[in-house]
C-alpha distance (Angstrom), angle and dihedral (degrees) to the residues before:
residue distance angle dihedral
M1 . . .
S2 3.78 . .
R3 3.80 122.9 .
D4 3.78 139.2 -163.9
P5 3.76 101.7 -119.5
E6 3.76 87.0 -145.6
N7 3.80 95.7 50.9
P8 3.95 105.5 22.0
L9 3.86 90.1 166.3
N10 3.70 96.6 49.9
M11 3.76 91.5 -123.3
R12 3.92 117.3 -178.6
Q13 3.79 133.4 -151.3
L14 3.72 121.9 -115.3
G15 3.78 100.9 -135.2
E16 3.89 127.8 -43.8
G17 3.72 107.7 -40.3
G18 3.81 92.7 6.0
P19 3.86 129.4 130.1
F20 3.79 121.2 -83.6
V21 3.86 111.9 -115.1
L22 3.87 135.5 -178.6
P23 3.70 119.8 -86.5
P24 3.86 121.5 -103.9
T25 3.82 109.2 -70.5
N26 3.73 138.4 -166.1
C27 3.83 114.6 -113.0
S28 3.72 144.5 -178.4
P29 3.84 113.8 -142.1
R30 3.87 87.0 -99.3
R31 3.65 94.6 54.9
V32 3.87 91.7 46.0
D33 3.91 83.8 56.5
F34 3.77 89.7 48.5
L35 3.82 91.3 52.9
K36 3.92 93.9 45.7
R37 3.77 86.9 53.8
S38 3.70 94.3 47.5
N39 3.80 90.4 50.3
A40 3.83 91.0 51.5
I41 3.97 91.1 48.6
L42 3.91 93.4 47.9
G43 3.74 91.4 41.6
F44 3.75 90.1 54.8
Y45 3.85 88.4 47.4
A46 3.74 94.8 52.4
T47 3.79 97.9 42.4
V48 3.82 95.8 47.3
A49 3.86 90.0 48.7
L50 3.81 91.4 47.9
Y51 3.72 95.8 47.9
S52 3.83 90.7 44.5
E53 3.73 91.5 51.0
K54 3.84 91.5 51.6
G55 3.73 93.3 47.0
R56 3.77 90.6 50.6
E57 3.89 89.8 53.5
N58 3.71 93.3 49.3
L59 3.97 93.3 46.7
E60 3.80 92.1 48.0
A61 3.72 89.6 47.8
A62 3.84 89.8 53.1
E63 3.89 88.3 48.2
K64 3.82 90.3 50.8
N65 3.73 89.5 53.2
G66 3.77 94.9 49.7
Q67 3.80 96.7 -108.3
L68 3.84 92.7 114.6
T69 3.81 129.4 45.0
P70 3.82 126.6 -178.8
E71 3.86 91.2 -97.4
T72 3.79 97.0 44.9
A73 3.70 105.1 130.1
I74 3.86 117.6 -117.2
R75 3.75 118.8 -157.3
V76 3.85 120.1 178.6
K77 3.75 126.1 177.6
L78 3.76 112.7 -146.4
D79 3.79 113.2 -154.9
P80 2.96 140.6 -121.7
G81 3.65 103.9 43.0
G82 3.83 99.5 27.8
F83 3.86 94.7 -107.3
V84 3.80 108.7 164.5
M85 3.85 121.8 -152.0
Q86 3.80 113.2 -152.3
T87 3.73 125.4 -172.1
N88 3.80 139.0 117.6
Y89 3.80 132.3 -102.9
R90 3.69 96.8 -99.1
L91 3.78 93.3 54.3
L92 3.75 91.2 41.8
K93 3.88 90.7 56.0
K94 3.74 88.6 49.5
Q95 3.67 95.0 52.7
F96 3.84 93.3 44.9
A97 3.80 89.3 54.5
R98 3.83 88.4 65.4
A99 3.88 97.6 35.5
G100 3.84 98.1 86.7
A101 3.84 91.1 56.4
Q102 3.78 92.4 47.6
L103 3.66 93.6 45.5
T104 3.96 90.5 50.9
N105 3.76 91.3 49.2
Q106 3.91 91.4 52.7
V107 3.82 93.0 45.7
F108 3.85 88.9 49.7
L109 3.66 89.1 56.9
M110 3.86 91.1 46.3
I111 3.81 91.6 51.4
Y112 3.92 90.7 48.2
G113 3.73 91.3 45.6
N114 3.80 91.5 52.1
F115 3.77 92.7 55.5
E116 3.78 93.2 46.0
A117 3.90 87.5 51.0
Y118 3.68 88.9 52.8
V119 3.74 94.6 51.7
L120 3.81 91.7 48.6
D121 3.75 91.7 52.0
V122 3.76 96.1 48.6
V123 3.80 92.7 46.2
A124 3.88 91.3 48.0
D125 3.89 87.6 49.5
G126 3.85 89.0 50.9
F127 3.82 92.5 52.3
K128 3.93 88.7 46.9
A129 3.78 88.3 55.5
T130 3.66 90.8 55.2
S131 3.86 90.7 50.1
C132 3.85 89.4 -116.4
A133 3.77 114.8 170.0
N134 3.93 114.2 -114.6
P135 3.85 93.9 8.5
E136 3.80 94.0 -177.9
E137 3.78 92.3 52.8
Q138 3.71 91.5 47.9
A139 3.87 88.9 51.7
V140 3.88 90.4 51.0
Q141 3.84 92.1 49.6
I142 3.84 89.8 53.0
I143 3.86 96.3 45.9
M144 3.69 97.0 44.4
G145 3.71 132.7 83.0
T146 3.78 103.4 8.8
S147 3.81 143.4 76.6
W148 3.70 117.6 -84.1
R149 3.88 91.2 -107.9
G150 3.80 85.0 56.6
K151 3.75 91.5 48.9
F152 3.87 92.0 52.3
D153 3.76 90.0 47.6
R154 3.72 92.7 54.5
V155 3.81 92.7 46.9
M156 3.85 88.7 53.6
Q157 3.90 90.9 46.9
K158 3.73 95.4 46.8
L159 3.68 104.1 33.2
G160 3.80 104.4 23.6
V161 3.85 91.6 -124.6
E162 3.70 113.1 152.4
L163 3.90 110.4 -123.3
G164 3.64 99.9 150.8
K165 3.77 123.2 169.3
S166 3.70 95.8 -119.0
K167 3.82 93.0 53.5
L168 3.77 90.6 53.2
N169 3.85 95.1 45.2
S170 3.86 90.5 50.3
K171 3.80 91.6 55.2
F172 3.91 91.4 51.2
H173 3.87 99.8 38.3
D174 3.81 114.5 138.6
L175 3.78 91.4 8.4
D176 3.78 117.2 129.4
L177 3.88 108.3 -123.1
G178 3.81 95.7 173.6
F179 3.95 110.2 164.8
L180 3.84 121.0 -163.3
G181 3.83 91.3 -21.5
D182 3.86 93.7 -48.0
K183 3.84 122.8 115.5
C184 3.80 113.6 -117.9
D185 3.79 121.1 -177.7
D186 3.92 98.5 170.4
P187 3.78 114.7 82.8
I188 3.86 91.8 -155.8
D189 3.82 90.9 51.4
F190 3.79 87.7 47.7
L191 3.79 88.3 54.3
N192 3.82 92.8 46.7
R193 3.85 89.8 54.3
M194 3.70 91.3 51.4
A195 3.75 89.1 50.6
D196 3.79 90.1 49.5
L197 3.92 89.8 49.9
R198 3.75 92.2 46.7
H199 3.83 87.7 53.2
R200 3.72 93.1 51.4
L201 3.78 92.7 49.6
V202 3.82 94.2 48.7
H203 3.64 109.0 29.1
S204 3.80 101.8 26.8
T205 3.74 133.4 53.8
G206 3.82 90.3 -84.9
R207 3.85 89.7 -117.6
A208 3.74 129.4 117.1
D209 3.79 116.0 -99.9
A210 3.80 128.4 -160.7
A211 3.87 93.3 -93.2
L212 3.87 91.3 54.2
V213 3.77 94.6 47.1
T214 3.78 92.2 46.8
R215 3.87 90.7 48.8
Y216 3.74 93.2 49.6
P217 3.80 107.5 33.6
N218 3.85 90.2 166.1
S219 3.70 95.7 55.0
N220 3.83 93.4 90.6
L221 3.72 88.1 -129.4
A222 3.74 125.1 138.5
V223 3.79 126.5 -160.9
G224 3.75 106.7 -81.7
D225 3.82 97.4 23.1
I226 3.75 118.7 135.6
I227 3.81 107.0 -110.1
H228 3.90 105.4 -116.9
L229 3.82 113.6 179.3
P230 3.81 115.2 -143.9
F231 3.88 113.6 -95.2
G232 3.81 109.6 -100.8
L233 3.81 96.5 28.3
P234 3.89 94.9 116.7
Q235 3.84 89.7 65.6
G236 3.77 91.8 56.6
I237 3.82 91.4 45.6
H238 3.69 90.7 51.8
F239 3.79 90.9 56.1
Y240 3.88 89.8 52.4
F241 3.75 86.2 52.6
V242 3.78 94.7 48.7
L243 3.83 89.3 58.6
L244 3.84 92.9 44.6
T245 3.76 94.9 49.2
E246 3.75 87.7 49.2
I247 3.81 90.8 59.5
L248 3.84 92.4 44.2
D249 3.83 92.3 47.0
E250 3.86 91.5 50.0
A251 3.73 92.8 50.7
F252 3.88 96.6 47.9
I253 3.81 92.9 42.1
A254 3.82 87.5 52.6
K255 3.79 95.0 48.0
F256 3.87 99.0 42.6
N257 3.84 100.7 24.2
W258 3.83 92.1 -125.8
P259 3.82 121.4 -177.7
H260 3.78 113.0 -95.8
S261 3.86 139.1 171.4
L262 3.76 142.5 -169.5
V263 3.79 109.1 -101.4
D264 3.85 137.5 179.5
P265 3.82 105.8 -124.5
E266 3.76 95.4 -148.4
K267 3.80 91.8 59.2
L268 3.87 94.1 57.3
V269 3.70 97.0 99.6
E270 3.81 134.6 128.9
């Protein structure tokens, strides 16, 4: 499969000056749901970032005009519920400086969780197709407690779905899967690295330890640093999952003869 190195996902532009979007793609109903959730998550990310940036510009203009000082009281009522946030402009600016990184970390977790939900759904559907008792429970047992290579091996063994390494590598050939400054050319290794990062952000302190710093010497992290993912990273992670779910969808559709259709990803919104 040949790719344009400047456009490896064959994205297309919607009209002159419009956004670039993914090409039409074949989807089972489960993958349609995955893409709808992705669009909602990334739409949330973009709109919060845009409104925050415009708010920052307006506040800094007011500061420049002398309408705000560091000690100016800021009072914001957060409805519903009537909760009131009270601070001052100096502290608000300090918090805003950290907000982009925190938002990116949380959106990364949402994008990763969306993929994991898709996998659980299709594996449970596979067990239902085999008339297995407790298909959801069986799916959870397969997905939990092992590396992603082990998860895929279990799916192949239990359901007969073909998810071989060569098939995965073929889909991702010549794509840059760099991770925290470290080169990665194995899509499953990349997925395992994301799982490790997700674990650190959710179940650990969210700080870099010696093992992480040693593994990723080009990450510019020191032991004890708070892990802040670069702004915009979730969009690239989403494209990786678009390709990976395409492989999974094709395999499950071929095995179980599931219904599928060609859809325009940008139109999958609710």
